[in-house]
C-alpha positions in Angstrom: 123.6 -28.8 41.3 123.6 -31.9 39.2 125.2 -35.0 40.5 127.4 -35.1 37.1 128.9 -31.5 37.8 131.6 -30.8 39.7 130.6 -27.1 40.7 126.8 -26.0 41.1 125.3 -24.5 37.9 123.1 -21.1 38.1 119.8 -21.4 36.1 117.1 -18.1 35.9 113.9 -20.5 35.4 112.5 -17.1 34.0 114.5 -17.5 31.1 113.3 -20.1 28.1 116.8 -20.3 27.3 118.4 -21.2 30.6 115.1 -24.0 31.3 116.3 -25.7 28.0 119.7 -25.9 29.0 118.7 -27.1 32.5 116.4 -30.0 31.0 119.1 -31.0 28.6 121.6 -31.4 31.5 118.9 -33.3 33.5 118.3 -35.8 30.4 121.7 -36.1 29.7 122.5 -37.6 33.2 120.1 -39.9 33.7 117.8 -41.2 35.9 119.9 -42.2 39.0 121.5 -39.1 38.9 121.0 -36.6 41.8 119.7 -33.1 41.5 120.4 -30.6 44.6 118.5 -27.4 44.3 119.8 -24.2 46.4 119.5 -20.5 46.7 122.2 -18.4 44.6 123.8 -16.4 46.9 125.3 -13.6 47.0 121.7 -11.8 45.9 121.7 -9.3 43.0 121.5 -6.4 45.2 124.9 -7.8 46.5 126.4 -8.0 43.2 129.9 -6.1 43.4 130.6 -5.2 39.4 128.7 -2.2 38.6 128.4 -0.5 35.4 128.5 3.0 34.7 124.5 3.1 35.1 125.0 1.4 38.5 123.6 -1.6 37.4 125.3 -4.8 39.0 126.6 -8.0 37.8 128.2 -11.5 38.5 130.7 -13.1 36.7 132.3 -16.7 37.1 135.1 -17.9 35.4 135.2 -21.9 34.8 138.3 -23.5 33.5 139.2 -26.9 32.9 143.3 -27.3 33.4 145.1 -30.2 32.2 148.6 -31.3 32.7 150.1 -32.9 29.4 153.0 -34.3 31.3 152.0 -37.6 32.9 152.9 -38.0 36.8 156.3 -38.8 37.4 157.1 -37.9 34.0 159.4 -35.0 34.9 159.7 -31.4 33.1 
């Protein structure tokens, strides 16, 4: 987890694309931001979304929800 992020991010360090994204995030975050590396769980064998061939996948949906009405503004 990078200190500027609310949630942990997944990075596959065998993928040049993910490594590039990680490097960009680290450069953007700056020198004084903490970085915590942890194991992704569940494991690939524990993935629960199967396809027709029996391959299993994960999915994560990240949303940013904002309220356009100021606090105390009523509805």
